[in-house]
N, C-alpha and C positions, 0 to 999 in steps of 0.2 A: 575329826580325823577318821580315816577309814583303814580297813585291813590292808596291809601291803601285799597280800597274796595276789599275784598277777591274774590268775584265773578268776578270782572273785571280782577284781576291778574290771576286767574285760566283760564279765557277765553282767555286772551292774550297768556299765556303760551301754551295752547292747540292749538290755531290757528297756532302758529309756529310749533308745533309738527306734525300737520296734513298737513303742507306745504302750507297753505293759505297765500299768499303774497300780494294780491291786496285788498284794502278796499276803497270803495267809501263812503265818509262822507258827511253828511248834517248838516246844522247849528242847534243850539239849546243849551239850558242850561243843561237840564237833561242828555244829552248824552256827555256833555263836558268832564267828567272824562274818558269816553271811548275813545273819539277822542284824548285827550291829551296823554293817555297811549299808544294808537296805534302808534301815531307819534313818541313818544320817543323810542318805541320798534323797530323802523326801518322798519315798513311795507311800501309798496308802496301805497300812499294814493292819492285820487283825490277828490277835493272839488267841489260838485255840489249843488247849492242853492235849486233847486226845487226837491222834493222827487220823483215825477213821472219821471222826466228826469234822476235822479240819478239811479233809478231802471233799466231803459233801457240802461243807460251808462254801468252799471255793466254787463248786458246781452251781450253787445257788446264785453267787455273784455273776457267774458267766451267763446264766439264764436271764438274769435281770439286765445286765449291761450289753450282752451279745459280744463281749470282748474277751480275749485271752486273759486268764488269771493264773498266777503261780501259787504253789503251795510248797513250803520249805520245811524239811524235817532233818533230824540228826541221823547219825549212822546206825547200822545194825538192823534189828528187828523192827525198829520204828517205821522203816520204809515199807515193810510188808503190810502194815496196817492201812496203807493207802490203796491196796489192791482193789477193794470194792468200788471206791470212787473212780479209779482208773478204768475199770471194766464198764461202769456206767457212762463215763465220758466217751469211751470208744464206741459204744453202741448208740449213744445219742449224738455222736459227732460233735463233741464239745471240746474247744481248745484249752485243755487243762495242761499246765506246765508243771511237772514235778521236779523240784530241785532238791537233791539229796546230798548232804555232806557225807564224806567217807574217810576212812583211814587210808594211809598210803598203801598201794597195791602189795608191797612186800610183806605186809602183815596179815594178808588174807590167808586163812587156814593155819595160822600159827598160834592158836589158842590165846589170842589177844582178845580182850573183852569187846563185845559188840562189833565183831567183824564177820562179814559173810559176803559172798560174791554179789554185790549190788547191781553191777551192770547187767542188763538183760533180765532183771528180776521179773518184769511184767510180760515178757515173752511177746506174743503176737497181739497183745491188747494195747500196744502203743504204736503210733505211726513211725516213731524214731526213738532210738535209745543210744546215748553216747556217753562216754567217759572222758572228761577233760584231763589234759596233762597238767602237771605243775611246771610251767615253763621256766627254763633257766637260760635261754638264749633267744635270738630273733626268730629262728626257725620254729622253736617251741611256741613262741608268742603267736606267730602266723598260724600254726596248726590249731592252737586253742581258739583263735579268732574265727577260723573257718568252721570249726565244729560247732561253735555257738551259733553262728549265722545259719548253718544248715539246720540245726535243731529248731530255731525260732521261725525260720521260713516254713518248715514242715507243719507247724501248728495249723496253718491256714491254707497251704498250697495243695491243690488237687483234693479239696475237701478238708474239713476240719477234724481234729481229733487230738488225743493226748500225746505228749512228748515227755521223755524222761532225760534229764541231764544229771549225771553223777559227778560230784566235785570232790576229788581227794584233797584233803587239807592236812598238811604236815604241821607238827608243833614247831614253834610256839603258836598257840591258837589266839592268845589275847594280846597281840601286839598290833597296835593301831597307829602306824606312823605315816601313812599316805595322806598328803594334804589335799588331794583332789582326785576326782574320777577322771581318768584319761578319756580322750575321744577315740573310740575304737571304730575301725572300718565296719560299716554295715553294708550288706549286699542286697540289692533290689532285684527281685525276679517277678516274672509274670508272663502269662500267655499273650503272645503278640497278635494284634490285629491292626488293620490300617487305622481305625479310629483310636487305637491304643498308643499311638505315638505321642508320648507325653511332652509337655512343654519343656521339661528338663532334658529329654532326649533331643528335641529339636534345637534347643539352645546349645547343647553340647556339640551337636553336629555343625551348626552354622558358625560357631565361634572357635572351632578347632582348626587352626591353619595347618597343623601337621597331623594328618590322618594316616595311620598305618593299618593295613588289612593283611592278616596272616592267614593263609589257607592251608589247613592240614590235610591229612589223608582222606580221600574221598573216592568213591566209585565213579566210573565214567557216566556221562549223561546227567550231570547235576544241573546243567543250565545256567551256570554262573559266568561263563566266558564273556558274553556280551555285556552283562550288567557290570562286571568288574572293569571292563574296558571303558565303559561310560563314566564310571566313578573316577577312574584314573585321569581321563581327559577333561571331565567337567569340573571335578573338585580338586584335582591334583593329588588324589590318594596314591599312596605307595602300596603296591600289591606284591607281597612276598609269597611265592608258591613253590613248595617242594615238588619234585617229580611225582610224588605219590598223590598230589592234589588233583592230578588228571585234568589240568587246564590246558587248552590249546595254546600254542606259542603265540604270544602277542608282544609287540614292542615294549609295552609298559608293564609287563609281568616279569618280575625279577626272580630268577632261580639260583643265582650264584651268591646269595647273601651270606651263606656259611663261610665261603672263601673270603669274601669281603671283610667280614667281622674278625676273621683270623689275621688278615694282612694289614688292616687299617687300625692303628692304635688310638686314633682320635675318634672313638666311637660315640661320644656323647652327642655329636652333631646329628646323629641318626635317631635321637630320642623322639618319640611321638608325643603329641598332646592327647590324642584319642587313639586307642588301640582297639581294633575289632578283630576277633578271632572266630573262625568258622572251620568246620570239618573236624577230623579226628587228630591222631597223634602227629607230633612234629619230631623228626629225626634229629635235627640240628641241635646239638648241645650248646653251641656258641650262641644261637639265637635265644635260647632259654636263659643262658647266663646274662646276655646283654639286656634283655627286657626285665630281668629281676634286678639288675644293677641300676638301670636307668628307667624306672617305671613311668608310665603315662599318667596324666592327671585323671583320666577316666578310661575304663576298660570294659567293653561290652563283649560277652561271649554268647554266641548264637548256637542253640542246639534244639533238638526236638523234644527233649524230656523235661527241661527245666532243672536238671541236675546241676548242682554247684560243682564246676570244674575250674580250678584255680591254679593252672600250670605255672603262671608267671607271678603268683603271689600278690596280685593287685586287682583282681576282678571286682568291679563295682556294680555291674548289671548282668543278669542272666536273661536273655531274650529268648523265650520259648516259641519256636515256630520254624517256618521254612526260611532259609537264608535268602532264597531268591525273592520272596515276597517282602521280607524286611528291608533288604538293601535296595530293591527297586522303588520302595516307597520314598527313599531319600533322594533318588534321582528326580522324582517328580516334584519334590519340594523346591520352592523358589529360593534361590541362593541370596541370602542377605549378608552373610559373613564374608570375610576376606579369604580368598584362595591364596595360600602361601606357596607359589610356584617354586620358590627356592628350595623347599623341602624335597620335592620330587627331583629337582635338579641335582641336589646333593647326592641322593641315592643313584641317580642316573650316571653322574660323573664317577662315583666310586665303582659302580658295576662296570662301566666302560674300561676303566683302568685294569680291572681284574680280567676282563675279556682279552685285552691286549697282552697281558702277561701270560695268560694261559695259551694264547695262540703261538707265542714265541717259546713255550716251554716244551722240551723234549726230555723224557726220562732218560737218564744216563745208562740204565741197565734194565734188563728184562725184569718186570715186576707185575704185581696185580694192578698197580696204578697204570702202567703202560698198556696192559691188556684192556682195561676199561676205557682209556683214552681212545684207542683205536676202535673199540667196539662202538662207542658213541658216534664216531665219525662215519662208520659204515652201516649203521642200522638203517633199514628202509623205513619210509614213512608209514605211520599208522600201524605199526607192528604191535600185536599184543605181547607184552613183555612181563615176565615174572621175575622179580628181583628178590633174592634171599635177604635175610635180616643181617643186622650188625654191619661188619666191614663192607659187605657187598653194596648195600644201598648208600653207605657213607661215601665210598669211592665214586659211585655213579653220580652222586649229586655234586661232585667237584667240577663236573663238566656240563655244558649246556647242550641239551639234545638238539639235533638239526631240524627236526620236524615234530609233528604231534605224535606222542607216544601214549599208549594205554598201558599203565603199569600197576602191578599189585605187589604187596610185600608179604612175605610169610612171617610167621611168628614162631618159627621152629629153630631153636639153637642159634649159634653164632658162627656160621661157616666162614672160612678164610677165603674161599675161592668163589667168584661170581658164577652163578649158574643161570644160563639163559635158555628158555625153551621157545622156539619159533613155532607158532601154531599155523599150520598150513590149512587155510580155510578154502 
């Protein structure tokens, strides 16, 4: 039986997923649920009474095995005794994982025994420091899962080094009622290169009949227009692009998806099997809600930094690199899987109905919506357009632009009125 604390169960599950096998444990009460669960879960554990010695013992295992090793201590001043080993790990670039139990945040600074501000204790001597929540709902569980993934990825991503995970544990401490360790989502990340297309990614691509590509905010000149058009025609990918994605108007690029997801109550038919996200922010709240409610089996997020961004609470792979290079590599792959044309047809049919309804719609009174409707109709082609935040961009995206627009969005306030500046070049 294991501790029923959700943060401990998720941590244990993900330590296994990331291949961490060795844990050096120190004595204490607050970390007893952690130690008990680690032992029952079958990790190789070593008991070292003194924390300073435990830290260097863990470094010795790292030097011998060349693999990440964890050291687990109780709350309070015990953690500070690991500082010397952490500093050594930082300058030797050794993947030391410090797991510290802690009291609930509310008791810090309240003259309760062995309480001190543990998060960030090691300062700049760790690559990453995080405090886990004690989850009480699904959002809390997702947040806890994401933080653990980020921490474990950082151990070896862009160089190796120490990482600190602080785990608050509320009483009762010695209640072990969980019968099994749950399978928690692990996130895979890596620097992309053409030879780096793994068999897993190839299989996911070839055997996903419903591929949805969501393009977020991007500057013009990104070079994705032709690549995405080929993917839509070759693979039957559905391309959702907001105005801020700065994609040229193409027949298979859908911009009215926010309106569609509002009007069509049978949304599950739009659920993807493989979700690929590129670019920056997405304005549409309905798209976010839709993808969180109907998650894909696999979600790739492509960015330049390898940073874990989990907007839709389902990311499985972070592909670090240029979106143009990554996506074009799948164009050249020989197609062995089945293209499910019906998925593209489903979106096409839904969008067409929305276009018909919008073309027949006339606002009954003067309003911001009516202004935007007429503005979209009369905008000249290729006009540099600056759209303000909040209601301005949301209203603008209810209508399909007539031609290619270059648009940017501000991040200043929430103006009620759309402001447009025509740049006379």
